[in-house]
TORTOR-250709 format. One line per field, with one value per residue: x, y, z of N, C-alpha, C, CB in turn. Coordinates in Angstrom, 3 decimals, decimal comma, padded with zeros to 6 digits. Glycine has a CB too. Example, Ala and Ser with C-alpha at 12.3 -4.5 7.8 and 13.67 -1.06 7.14 Angstrom:
residues 2
n_x 013,190; 012,850
n_y -005,690; -002,250
n_z 007,800; 007,080
ca_x 012,300; 013,670
ca_y -004,500; -001,060
ca_z 007,800; 007,140
c_x 013,200; 012,900
c_y -003,300; 000,030
c_z 007,800; 007,870
cb_x 011,308; 014,084
cb_y -004,473; -000,598
cb_z 009,046; 005,725
//
This chain:
residues 216
n_x -078,763; -077,953; -075,481; -073,554; -073,203; -070,293; -068,376; -067,869; -064,932; -063,161; -063,119; -060,081; -058,179; -058,086; -055,138; -052,851; -051,498; -052,860; -055,000; -056,337; -054,899; -052,624; -053,404; -053,722; -050,977; -049,812; -051,148; -049,977; -047,424; -047,616; -047,661; -045,264; -044,957; -047,186; -046,436; -044,380; -044,445; -046,297; -044,757; -042,955; -041,406; -042,008; -045,143; -045,929; -046,114; -048,367; -048,674; -047,226; -048,964; -051,102; -050,928; -050,098; -052,504; -053,530; -052,361; -052,868; -055,528; -055,655; -055,155; -056,892; -058,772; -058,007; -058,367; -061,280; -061,658; -059,938; -061,567; -063,890; -063,224; -062,325; -064,464; -066,259; -065,055; -064,591; -062,038; -061,044; -058,707; -056,678; -054,500; -055,458; -057,525; -056,010; -053,863; -055,309; -056,490; -054,349; -052,951; -054,669; -054,404; -051,663; -051,607; -053,744; -052,874; -050,148; -051,069; -052,095; -050,049; -048,372; -049,758; -049,838; -047,275; -047,112; -048,348; -051,434; -053,198; -054,225; -051,820; -052,686; -054,758; -053,918; -052,408; -054,264; -055,610; -053,541; -052,533; -054,962; -055,167; -052,476; -052,678; -055,165; -053,920; -052,186; -053,529; -054,921; -053,135; -052,434; -054,709; -054,786; -054,210; -056,338; -058,518; -059,096; -059,218; -061,698; -062,005; -064,542; -067,862; -068,424; -065,585; -064,610; -066,727; -065,353; -062,730; -063,747; -064,544; -061,948; -060,709; -061,529; -061,872; -058,945; -058,375; -059,726; -058,029; -055,593; -055,566; -054,286; -055,800; -056,148; -055,703; -058,192; -061,651; -064,107; -062,536; -062,155; -064,640; -064,561; -062,324; -063,757; -065,598; -063,850; -062,422; -064,846; -065,587; -063,395; -063,643; -065,653; -064,844; -062,982; -064,460; -065,735; -063,549; -062,848; -065,109; -065,214; -063,299; -063,364; -065,294; -064,499; -062,408; -064,053; -064,972; -062,619; -062,341; -064,682; -064,082; -061,815; -062,948; -064,882; -063,679; -062,343; -059,923; -060,028; -062,158; -060,845; -058,967; -060,151; -061,474; -059,031; -058,163; -060,349; -060,352; -057,656; -058,378; -059,942; -058,195; -057,214
n_y 190,250; 187,272; 185,670; 183,068; 179,656; 178,817; 175,848; 173,625; 172,346; 169,575; 166,838; 165,877; 162,946; 160,774; 159,960; 157,506; 155,841; 153,854; 151,585; 149,880; 149,437; 148,633; 146,291; 144,926; 145,053; 143,543; 141,168; 140,218; 140,220; 137,707; 135,883; 134,285; 133,014; 130,758; 129,481; 128,412; 126,960; 125,119; 123,612; 122,332; 119,074; 118,288; 118,493; 116,699; 116,796; 116,979; 118,536; 121,006; 121,733; 122,248; 124,596; 126,208; 126,095; 127,735; 130,088; 130,949; 131,201; 133,131; 135,518; 135,737; 136,416; 139,180; 140,170; 140,610; 142,120; 144,483; 146,004; 146,141; 147,944; 150,253; 151,263; 151,766; 153,763; 155,701; 155,677; 154,825; 154,181; 155,022; 153,470; 151,672; 150,419; 149,844; 147,992; 146,122; 144,192; 142,978; 141,739; 139,957; 138,304; 137,836; 136,147; 133,984; 133,029; 131,847; 129,931; 128,295; 127,901; 126,305; 124,116; 122,873; 121,792; 120,389; 118,377; 118,257; 119,945; 120,017; 121,105; 122,412; 123,732; 125,665; 126,997; 128,242; 129,852; 131,547; 132,634; 134,219; 136,132; 137,228; 138,579; 140,144; 141,835; 143,253; 144,611; 146,340; 148,101; 148,910; 150,309; 152,576; 155,205; 156,147; 155,836; 154,170; 150,512; 149,274; 145,967; 144,178; 142,906; 140,538; 139,509; 139,377; 137,385; 135,356; 135,442; 134,483; 131,724; 130,603; 130,866; 129,175; 126,606; 126,201; 126,478; 124,273; 122,125; 122,468; 121,428; 119,104; 116,622; 113,388; 113,232; 113,630; 112,604; 111,083; 111,772; 111,666; 112,651; 115,409; 116,030; 115,502; 117,557; 119,859; 119,535; 120,134; 122,839; 123,980; 123,768; 125,233; 127,563; 127,721; 128,329; 130,671; 132,363; 132,402; 133,417; 136,272; 137,186; 137,845; 139,691; 141,663; 142,720; 143,729; 145,597; 147,220; 148,167; 149,886; 151,458; 152,921; 154,050; 155,827; 157,583; 160,485; 161,245; 160,248; 161,545; 164,265; 163,541; 162,958; 165,509; 167,031; 165,911; 166,388; 169,260; 169,623; 168,361; 170,520; 172,571; 174,796
n_z 189,681; 190,977; 192,913; 191,751; 193,612; 195,734; 194,372; 196,591; 197,570; 196,868; 199,596; 201,169; 200,414; 202,896; 204,883; 204,273; 206,398; 208,151; 210,036; 208,844; 206,611; 207,216; 208,196; 206,208; 204,588; 206,545; 206,289; 203,538; 204,640; 206,065; 204,180; 203,138; 205,117; 206,024; 203,807; 204,157; 206,663; 205,292; 203,577; 205,268; 206,171; 203,528; 203,287; 204,520; 207,476; 210,190; 212,428; 211,362; 209,267; 210,362; 211,523; 209,276; 208,413; 210,580; 210,536; 207,829; 208,102; 209,918; 208,385; 206,195; 207,807; 208,270; 206,128; 205,918; 208,015; 207,748; 205,558; 206,564; 208,854; 207,525; 205,694; 207,992; 209,156; 207,444; 205,971; 203,809; 201,334; 198,133; 198,055; 199,743; 198,158; 195,973; 197,174; 198,692; 197,081; 195,967; 197,829; 198,663; 196,604; 196,302; 198,675; 198,271; 195,805; 196,469; 198,330; 196,547; 194,826; 196,465; 197,229; 195,250; 194,767; 196,789; 195,995; 196,232; 195,143; 191,628; 189,109; 186,952; 187,993; 189,458; 187,749; 186,227; 187,934; 189,181; 186,549; 186,135; 188,345; 188,235; 185,465; 186,186; 188,134; 186,759; 184,350; 186,000; 186,886; 184,567; 183,813; 185,728; 185,131; 184,577; 186,510; 189,670; 189,798; 192,191; 194,341; 193,338; 193,947; 192,594; 192,971; 195,262; 196,407; 194,867; 195,979; 198,641; 198,077; 197,227; 199,655; 201,293; 199,973; 200,114; 202,884; 203,618; 202,179; 203,052; 205,645; 207,669; 206,596; 206,852; 209,804; 210,283; 211,435; 209,020; 206,962; 204,270; 203,311; 204,163; 202,174; 199,358; 199,645; 199,893; 197,410; 195,725; 196,552; 195,536; 192,761; 192,315; 193,063; 190,945; 188,594; 189,066; 189,293; 186,714; 185,697; 186,755; 185,856; 183,269; 183,629; 184,972; 182,903; 181,026; 182,708; 182,769; 180,160; 179,740; 181,760; 180,589; 178,500; 179,636; 181,705; 183,044; 181,896; 179,591; 178,798; 178,320; 176,620; 174,151; 173,805; 173,505; 171,170; 169,155; 169,045; 168,125; 165,587; 164,556; 164,266; 161,780
ca_x -077,800; -077,487; -073,964; -073,193; -072,935; -069,187; -068,274; -067,361; -063,788; -063,293; -062,629; -058,751; -058,296; -057,376; -053,641; -052,635; -051,211; -053,986; -055,033; -056,998; -053,906; -051,597; -053,794; -053,291; -049,488; -049,827; -051,547; -048,911; -046,269; -047,856; -047,576; -043,781; -044,752; -047,687; -045,775; -043,044; -044,998; -046,784; -043,729; -041,959; -041,921; -042,984; -046,120; -046,501; -046,010; -049,440; -048,614; -046,802; -050,164; -052,665; -050,238; -050,213; -054,019; -054,147; -051,927; -053,876; -057,088; -055,692; -054,610; -058,156; -059,572; -057,563; -058,889; -062,990; -061,627; -059,501; -062,584; -065,060; -062,722; -062,057; -065,498; -066,663; -064,346; -064,278; -060,726; -061,012; -057,719; -056,493; -053,268; -055,967; -057,950; -054,934; -053,374; -056,030; -056,738; -052,888; -052,785; -055,952; -053,907; -050,530; -052,307; -054,405; -051,934; -049,260; -051,794; -052,696; -049,352; -047,632; -050,527; -049,977; -045,841; -047,222; -049,303; -052,516; -054,033; -053,701; -050,915; -053,452; -055,812; -053,067; -051,785; -055,113; -055,748; -052,411; -052,226; -056,163; -054,640; -051,409; -053,464; -055,975; -053,384; -051,573; -054,557; -055,572; -051,905; -052,403; -055,949; -054,715; -054,385; -058,119; -059,024; -058,692; -060,278; -061,940; -062,154; -065,832; -068,561; -067,963; -064,018; -065,002; -066,976; -063,940; -061,547; -063,876; -064,573; -060,723; -060,012; -062,525; -061,227; -057,780; -058,197; -059,897; -057,333; -054,502; -055,307; -053,907; -057,178; -055,643; -055,798; -059,512; -062,953; -064,670; -061,664; -062,611; -065,725; -063,801; -061,370; -064,357; -065,996; -062,848; -062,487; -066,244; -065,646; -062,435; -064,507; -066,896; -063,792; -062,316; -065,412; -065,727; -062,452; -062,696; -066,199; -064,976; -062,080; -064,110; -066,106; -063,260; -061,819; -065,274; -065,104; -061,745; -062,605; -065,345; -063,116; -061,101; -063,832; -065,867; -063,050; -062,127; -058,920; -059,968; -062,963; -060,228; -057,762; -061,188; -062,098; -058,376; -058,389; -061,269; -059,741; -056,626; -058,817; -060,692; -057,124; -056,712
ca_y 188,766; 186,402; 185,068; 181,205; 179,102; 178,242; 174,636; 172,908; 171,492; 168,020; 166,303; 165,454; 161,876; 159,792; 159,061; 155,769; 155,231; 154,063; 150,356; 148,862; 149,349; 148,480; 144,777; 144,758; 144,886; 142,239; 139,686; 140,076; 139,383; 136,421; 134,703; 133,286; 132,350; 129,831; 128,799; 127,480; 125,738; 123,818; 122,945; 121,599; 117,808; 117,736; 118,531; 115,299; 117,088; 117,330; 119,693; 122,017; 121,712; 123,014; 125,722; 127,160; 126,626; 128,790; 131,422; 131,509; 131,640; 134,954; 136,064; 135,895; 137,309; 140,376; 140,758; 141,311; 143,551; 145,821; 146,474; 146,963; 149,189; 151,179; 151,717; 152,378; 155,139; 156,683; 156,195; 154,257; 155,039; 154,614; 152,723; 150,280; 149,876; 148,544; 146,887; 144,920; 142,952; 142,532; 140,952; 138,917; 137,401; 137,179; 135,261; 132,907; 132,377; 131,130; 129,053; 127,091; 127,068; 125,441; 122,816; 121,746; 121,773; 119,080; 117,415; 118,528; 120,722; 120,022; 122,139; 123,294; 124,615; 126,734; 127,950; 129,000; 130,794; 132,354; 133,734; 135,025; 136,817; 138,161; 139,182; 141,455; 142,513; 143,871; 145,417; 147,104; 149,144; 149,773; 151,609; 153,172; 156,236; 156,401; 155,431; 153,036; 149,590; 148,300; 145,038; 143,808; 142,041; 138,738; 139,085; 138,962; 135,727; 134,307; 135,335; 133,791; 130,354; 129,938; 130,626; 127,896; 125,564; 126,093; 126,113; 122,798; 121,269; 122,772; 120,971; 117,816; 115,727; 112,490; 112,982; 113,885; 111,458; 111,552; 112,542; 111,456; 113,513; 116,742; 116,150; 115,640; 118,928; 120,770; 119,810; 120,536; 123,924; 124,381; 123,966; 126,218; 128,732; 128,335; 128,799; 131,835; 133,071; 132,696; 134,298; 137,220; 137,547; 138,195; 140,920; 142,628; 142,908; 145,029; 146,894; 148,245; 148,740; 150,678; 152,699; 153,651; 154,694; 157,009; 158,142; 162,183; 161,693; 159,723; 162,971; 164,862; 163,137; 163,193; 166,663; 167,405; 165,527; 167,467; 170,617; 169,541; 168,485; 172,022; 173,605; 174,498
ca_z 189,156; 192,211; 192,754; 191,885; 194,870; 195,524; 194,531; 197,303; 197,043; 197,351; 200,625; 200,840; 200,786; 204,252; 205,133; 203,875; 207,287; 209,270; 210,738; 208,049; 205,695; 208,246; 208,358; 204,536; 204,664; 207,594; 205,247; 202,793; 205,298; 206,525; 202,764; 203,380; 207,038; 205,655; 202,802; 204,950; 207,428; 204,529; 203,020; 206,195; 206,054; 202,252; 203,248; 205,386; 208,970; 210,517; 213,181; 210,558; 208,467; 211,481; 212,195; 208,181; 208,447; 211,421; 210,086; 206,469; 208,745; 210,455; 207,196; 205,761; 208,381; 208,081; 204,741; 206,100; 209,046; 207,453; 204,811; 207,681; 209,434; 206,298; 205,528; 209,110; 209,800; 206,175; 205,782; 202,593; 200,494; 197,015; 198,573; 200,039; 196,803; 195,050; 197,795; 199,307; 195,851; 195,883; 199,347; 198,485; 195,092; 196,982; 199,924; 197,793; 194,954; 197,132; 198,632; 195,619; 194,365; 197,338; 197,929; 194,377; 195,202; 197,761; 195,185; 196,763; 194,123; 190,386; 188,599; 185,850; 188,629; 189,900; 186,733; 185,753; 188,877; 189,268; 185,654; 185,927; 189,451; 187,543; 184,336; 186,388; 188,827; 185,487; 183,703; 187,320; 186,953; 183,083; 183,459; 186,880; 184,845; 184,344; 188,003; 190,584; 189,869; 193,446; 194,171; 192,738; 194,748; 192,743; 193,215; 196,982; 196,430; 193,926; 197,087; 199,810; 198,014; 196,953; 200,728; 201,436; 199,203; 200,460; 204,243; 204,198; 201,688; 203,806; 206,840; 207,450; 206,729; 207,331; 211,115; 210,911; 211,070; 207,747; 206,059; 202,733; 202,759; 203,984; 200,893; 198,568; 200,089; 199,529; 195,843; 195,324; 196,411; 194,658; 191,350; 192,223; 192,993; 189,702; 187,426; 189,632; 189,116; 185,480; 185,052; 187,473; 185,098; 181,925; 184,362; 185,220; 181,466; 180,732; 183,507; 182,537; 178,570; 180,054; 182,543; 179,403; 177,690; 180,468; 182,508; 183,080; 181,274; 178,430; 178,135; 178,023; 175,395; 173,517; 173,594; 172,921; 169,653; 168,649; 168,763; 167,236; 164,018; 164,136; 163,929; 160,082
c_x -077,576; -076,326; -073,908; -072,725; -071,607; -069,515; -067,498; -065,986; -064,046; -062,459; -061,223; -058,957; -057,449; -055,905; -053,688; -052,111; -052,407; -054,031; -055,666; -055,780; -052,422; -051,969; -053,260; -051,999; -049,056; -049,938; -050,650; -047,379; -046,401; -047,828; -046,428; -044,091; -045,828; -047,076; -044,735; -043,653; -045,604; -045,780; -042,750; -042,579; -042,346; -044,247; -047,016; -046,703; -047,396; -049,350; -048,272; -048,046; -051,082; -051,768; -050,303; -051,489; -054,581; -053,447; -052,497; -054,983; -056,731; -055,604; -056,023; -059,128; -059,350; -058,340; -060,595; -062,429; -061,338; -060,612; -063,449; -064,370; -063,080; -063,516; -066,615; -066,507; -064,126; -063,106; -060,067; -060,010; -057,585; -055,057; -054,329; -056,659; -057,347; -054,287; -053,819; -056,293; -055,270; -052,649; -053,582; -055,102; -052,536; -050,715; -052,663; -053,607; -050,459; -049,651; -051,613; -051,357; -048,306; -048,548; -050,280; -048,263; -046,169; -048,169; -050,877; -053,825; -053,214; -053,095; -052,087; -054,393; -054,787; -052,478; -052,978; -055,524; -054,829; -052,276; -053,605; -055,657; -053,581; -051,776; -054,302; -055,228; -052,760; -052,661; -055,157; -053,923; -052,137; -053,791; -055,853; -054,777; -055,642; -058,828; -058,646; -060,106; -060,707; -062,462; -064,039; -066,497; -068,361; -066,214; -064,110; -065,428; -066,098; -063,152; -062,041; -063,984; -063,046; -060,277; -060,422; -061,765; -059,711; -057,497; -058,463; -058,921; -055,630; -054,450; -054,935; -055,163; -056,957; -056,123; -057,470; -060,399; -063,549; -063,393; -061,903; -063,691; -065,379; -062,815; -062,357; -065,133; -065,007; -062,713; -063,616; -066,200; -064,632; -062,762; -065,109; -066,022; -063,196; -063,474; -065,698; -065,037; -062,574; -063,765; -065,808; -063,950; -062,688; -064,834; -065,175; -062,384; -062,835; -065,552; -063,785; -061,820; -063,563; -065,050; -062,533; -061,924; -064,971; -065,040; -062,660; -060,788; -059,342; -061,212; -061,971; -059,431; -059,017; -061,401; -060,566; -057,804; -059,273; -060,930; -058,867; -057,161; -059,748; -059,738; -056,808; -055,083
c_y 188,104; 185,495; 183,777; 180,892; 178,743; 176,854; 174,229; 172,038; 169,906; 167,797; 165,674; 163,901; 161,286; 159,493; 157,708; 154,990; 155,261; 152,208; 149,729; 148,825; 148,498; 146,332; 144,432; 144,433; 143,507; 140,681; 139,590; 139,404; 138,156; 135,269; 133,483; 132,510; 131,081; 129,184; 128,043; 126,603; 124,928; 122,911; 122,113; 120,171; 117,238; 117,831; 117,497; 115,771; 117,314; 118,769; 121,016; 122,635; 122,660; 124,180; 126,943; 127,267; 127,498; 130,004; 131,730; 131,877; 133,122; 135,796; 136,899; 136,804; 138,911; 140,990; 141,102; 142,184; 144,244; 146,501; 147,059; 148,013; 150,722; 152,192; 152,700; 153,744; 156,054; 157,026; 155,223; 155,231; 154,614; 153,666; 151,470; 149,494; 149,068; 147,920; 145,831; 143,947; 142,562; 141,594; 139,786; 137,703; 136,814; 135,920; 133,730; 132,501; 131,591; 130,071; 128,014; 126,640; 125,730; 124,009; 122,090; 121,327; 120,058; 118,268; 117,503; 118,984; 120,456; 121,427; 122,884; 124,251; 125,702; 127,721; 128,842; 130,412; 131,802; 133,603; 134,605; 136,185; 137,860; 139,140; 140,489; 142,415; 143,963; 145,280; 146,588; 148,164; 149,859; 150,824; 152,339; 154,772; 156,752; 156,178; 154,384; 152,054; 148,681; 147,117; 144,918; 142,675; 140,065; 138,301; 138,812; 137,538; 134,960; 134,304; 134,315; 132,176; 129,909; 129,913; 129,360; 126,814; 125,271; 125,726; 124,857; 121,983; 121,203; 122,111; 119,597; 116,693; 114,500; 112,229; 113,227; 112,705; 112,040; 112,027; 112,678; 112,401; 115,402; 116,988; 116,539; 117,283; 120,039; 120,807; 120,396; 122,469; 124,363; 124,619; 124,800; 127,493; 128,981; 128,557; 130,064; 132,782; 133,430; 133,578; 135,857; 138,044; 138,321; 139,581; 142,223; 143,689; 144,003; 145,831; 147,788; 148,952; 150,002; 151,966; 153,252; 154,899; 156,206; 157,470; 159,675; 162,146; 161,283; 160,897; 163,789; 164,958; 163,164; 164,495; 167,365; 167,075; 166,176; 168,455; 170,719; 168,934; 169,676; 172,795; 173,362; 174,302
c_z 190,444; 191,733; 192,518; 193,400; 194,785; 195,397; 195,621; 197,085; 197,872; 198,468; 200,330; 201,270; 201,787; 203,808; 204,972; 204,996; 208,345; 209,279; 209,264; 207,051; 206,004; 208,194; 206,629; 204,286; 205,653; 206,856; 204,545; 203,596; 206,027; 205,478; 202,965; 204,505; 206,614; 204,934; 203,576; 205,894; 206,281; 203,728; 203,734; 206,035; 204,554; 202,362; 203,978; 207,159; 209,454; 211,323; 212,329; 209,735; 209,577; 211,385; 210,888; 208,121; 209,076; 211,338; 208,714; 206,967; 209,311; 209,454; 206,690; 206,534; 208,574; 206,875; 204,657; 207,028; 208,487; 206,677; 205,559; 208,287; 208,374; 206,003; 206,752; 209,229; 208,726; 206,214; 204,667; 201,447; 199,351; 197,086; 198,838; 199,047; 196,041; 195,802; 198,489; 198,048; 195,911; 196,660; 198,995; 197,671; 195,763; 197,899; 199,360; 196,628; 195,381; 197,553; 197,645; 194,636; 195,394; 197,661; 196,393; 194,386; 195,868; 197,186; 195,828; 195,812; 192,540; 189,582; 187,861; 186,624; 189,259; 189,079; 185,855; 186,570; 188,999; 187,834; 185,693; 187,035; 188,649; 186,354; 184,959; 186,895; 187,452; 184,972; 184,768; 187,055; 185,413; 183,098; 185,027; 186,421; 184,854; 185,603; 188,921; 190,347; 191,478; 193,485; 193,755; 193,952; 194,270; 192,838; 194,445; 196,925; 195,859; 195,503; 198,394; 199,551; 197,872; 198,441; 201,512; 201,301; 199,821; 201,741; 204,425; 203,568; 202,331; 204,977; 206,453; 207,675; 206,993; 208,511; 211,332; 210,640; 209,623; 206,853; 204,757; 202,170; 203,015; 202,479; 199,757; 198,669; 199,622; 198,014; 194,940; 195,441; 195,496; 192,879; 191,325; 192,193; 191,710; 188,429; 188,086; 189,235; 187,425; 184,944; 185,720; 186,640; 184,041; 182,616; 184,443; 183,938; 180,938; 181,359; 183,448; 180,971; 179,092; 180,930; 181,701; 179,127; 178,030; 181,410; 182,356; 181,749; 180,054; 177,465; 177,416; 176,792; 174,228; 172,624; 172,828; 171,486; 169,246; 168,086; 167,909; 165,839; 163,634; 163,463; 162,407; 159,792
cb_x -076,059; -078,744; -073,096; -071,621; -073,790; -068,253; -067,903; -068,267; -062,098; -062,870; -063,580; -057,480; -058,324; -058,259; -053,048; -051,480; -050,010; -055,810; -056,022; -058,608; -053,675; -052,107; -055,861; -053,452; -048,841; -051,291; -052,808; -048,777; -045,656; -049,101; -047,002; -042,226; -045,638; -048,552; -045,212; -041,847; -046,162; -047,808; -043,128; -041,895; -043,051; -042,890; -046,182; -045,031; -045,087; -049,989; -047,611; -045,694; -050,779; -053,234; -048,475; -049,623; -054,754; -054,231; -050,385; -054,305; -057,757; -054,434; -053,953; -058,649; -059,709; -056,119; -058,512; -064,552; -060,884; -058,164; -063,153; -065,704; -060,956; -061,682; -065,899; -066,129; -062,857; -065,010; -059,893; -062,604; -056,450; -056,530; -052,258; -056,824; -058,121; -053,768; -052,791; -057,528; -057,351; -051,941; -053,453; -057,508; -053,496; -049,934; -053,918; -055,830; -051,646; -048,777; -052,992; -054,208; -048,663; -047,280; -052,555; -050,763; -045,278; -047,670; -048,676; -052,132; -054,074; -054,745; -049,545; -054,391; -056,887; -052,135; -050,827; -056,124; -055,837; -051,104; -051,784; -057,781; -053,922; -050,353; -054,538; -057,113; -052,287; -051,495; -055,758; -055,901; -050,119; -052,551; -058,043; -053,407; -053,895; -058,904; -060,211; -058,377; -059,822; -062,639; -061,433; -065,547; -070,230; -068,584; -062,813; -066,435; -068,155; -062,598; -061,184; -065,095; -065,513; -059,688; -060,076; -063,691; -061,173; -057,265; -058,908; -061,339; -057,518; -054,409; -056,420; -052,700; -058,038; -054,552; -054,730; -060,174; -064,460; -065,789; -060,527; -063,201; -067,265; -062,760; -060,506; -065,044; -066,097; -061,554; -062,306; -067,542; -065,685; -061,419; -065,354; -068,124; -062,654; -061,018; -066,841; -065,514; -061,101; -062,572; -067,958; -064,590; -061,179; -065,370; -066,572; -062,156; -061,795; -066,430; -065,432; -060,370; -063,581; -066,049; -062,021; -060,996; -064,560; -067,299; -062,137; -061,414; -057,655; -060,352; -063,675; -059,898; -056,693; -062,021; -062,851; -057,889; -058,705; -061,913; -059,208; -055,505; -059,624; -061,236; -055,721; -057,165
cb_y 189,073; 185,435; 185,221; 180,597; 177,996; 178,544; 174,160; 172,338; 172,337; 166,936; 165,413; 166,348; 161,335; 158,049; 159,149; 155,465; 155,665; 155,208; 150,284; 149,253; 150,731; 149,748; 144,446; 146,034; 146,377; 142,416; 139,603; 141,522; 140,114; 136,451; 135,650; 134,154; 133,811; 129,996; 129,728; 128,442; 126,122; 124,245; 123,759; 122,197; 117,819; 116,368; 118,675; 113,759; 118,366; 116,231; 119,456; 121,471; 119,983; 122,323; 125,201; 126,832; 125,912; 128,419; 131,517; 130,457; 130,440; 135,529; 134,782; 134,679; 136,786; 140,326; 139,552; 140,253; 143,806; 145,825; 145,605; 146,001; 148,878; 150,067; 150,598; 151,857; 154,900; 157,929; 156,235; 154,096; 155,164; 155,839; 153,486; 150,328; 150,669; 148,962; 147,189; 145,387; 143,503; 143,458; 141,806; 139,681; 138,608; 138,166; 136,075; 133,187; 133,397; 131,664; 129,501; 127,720; 128,018; 126,330; 123,058; 122,204; 123,329; 119,348; 115,720; 119,440; 122,565; 119,459; 121,586; 122,327; 123,762; 126,248; 126,985; 128,150; 130,270; 131,187; 133,176; 134,142; 135,713; 137,274; 137,980; 141,353; 141,433; 142,469; 144,378; 145,799; 148,254; 148,495; 150,840; 152,667; 156,333; 155,262; 155,168; 153,619; 148,583; 148,763; 144,426; 143,066; 142,720; 137,825; 140,128; 139,937; 135,271; 135,443; 137,047; 134,363; 129,875; 130,707; 131,749; 127,769; 126,044; 127,043; 126,814; 122,134; 121,567; 124,022; 121,138; 117,581; 115,654; 112,603; 113,972; 115,202; 111,463; 112,803; 112,119; 110,009; 112,930; 116,803; 114,640; 114,437; 118,959; 120,412; 118,653; 119,634; 124,418; 123,319; 123,144; 126,156; 128,501; 127,231; 127,822; 131,754; 132,186; 131,571; 133,679; 136,769; 136,315; 136,777; 140,477; 141,551; 141,390; 144,841; 146,538; 147,637; 147,415; 150,040; 152,365; 152,708; 153,528; 156,489; 157,392; 162,973; 161,304; 157,916; 164,059; 164,845; 161,177; 163,083; 167,407; 167,442; 164,229; 167,948; 171,172; 168,707; 167,159; 172,985; 173,435; 175,962
cb_z 188,339; 192,828; 193,912; 190,700; 195,257; 196,477; 193,507; 197,508; 197,481; 196,249; 201,111; 201,674; 199,888; 204,545; 206,566; 202,611; 207,641; 208,678; 212,373; 207,401; 205,424; 210,178; 208,836; 203,677; 205,327; 208,659; 204,238; 202,227; 206,168; 207,170; 201,122; 203,761; 208,927; 205,316; 201,689; 205,904; 208,654; 203,508; 202,435; 207,901; 206,942; 201,928; 202,223; 205,240; 209,308; 211,184; 214,255; 209,660; 208,085; 213,630; 212,750; 206,891; 208,722; 212,810; 210,051; 205,282; 210,244; 211,413; 206,080; 205,676; 209,465; 207,925; 203,518; 206,802; 210,162; 206,666; 204,091; 209,034; 209,627; 204,815; 205,070; 210,058; 210,546; 206,041; 207,218; 202,171; 200,947; 196,102; 200,086; 201,073; 196,055; 194,021; 198,359; 200,112; 194,003; 196,151; 200,877; 197,401; 193,318; 197,775; 200,497; 197,495; 194,109; 197,992; 198,805; 194,524; 193,583; 198,738; 198,644; 192,716; 196,527; 199,295; 195,308; 197,659; 194,642; 189,687; 187,609; 184,748; 189,845; 190,473; 185,644; 185,559; 189,931; 189,333; 184,086; 186,259; 190,615; 186,985; 183,661; 187,252; 189,759; 184,146; 183,178; 189,349; 187,169; 181,516; 183,011; 187,695; 183,975; 183,194; 187,958; 192,397; 188,709; 194,265; 195,310; 191,032; 194,556; 191,060; 192,961; 197,767; 195,792; 192,060; 197,743; 200,535; 196,827; 195,837; 201,486; 200,397; 197,622; 200,194; 205,104; 203,947; 200,240; 204,030; 207,836; 208,395; 205,561; 207,292; 212,000; 210,376; 212,483; 208,013; 206,073; 202,547; 203,675; 205,353; 200,495; 198,576; 201,641; 200,191; 195,281; 196,618; 197,482; 194,912; 190,913; 193,613; 193,901; 189,184; 187,029; 190,631; 189,650; 184,808; 185,515; 188,784; 184,562; 181,244; 186,019; 185,781; 180,449; 180,586; 185,060; 182,846; 177,260; 180,393; 183,554; 178,008; 177,398; 181,267; 182,612; 185,148; 181,709; 178,632; 179,356; 178,762; 175,606; 174,398; 175,175; 173,616; 169,295; 169,410; 169,720; 167,876; 163,572; 165,434; 164,903; 159,047
//
């Protein structure tokens, strides 16, 4: 009788102390910087708006770079899976709220977007016992559209040629971002429900409940 081949031990998770996670933390730290810049002069200071535009753009670039580095080097961690979407939500959520404060984006848009982001973040933590929910492709599209709308509307458009055209483009992208934001929320809810039903923890719970029912 042949001896069964040993089951290989799962590879240990990479250390969370790595460059992609550092970039994620940097993105979070940049949030109060661009908020302060946007609010300077009540949002009417063109130079401050350009600086806010630059800081926000750098933060958005780190979002793309950290993911590419993590996948290329095989250092994707659970911390990164959780912290990366939180950093995205902090960045874009602060952008929406700040632009609403200076009357660039309607408050109802910011309320819808921020409520969605907070709700999905809380749901992630609620189901983390069953597994980590990484950012989906739809979530990345949502973040991209939100970032493009925020970048355009964050800039001091009144100093640019064809400022009205840029403004219309910004609001059209904003409308698309809101639509995708709502659609991806429904997708995440479905994934969370599926994860709760199909995770190893859920299977063990069902097995334990079955054994308890069999005990006389």
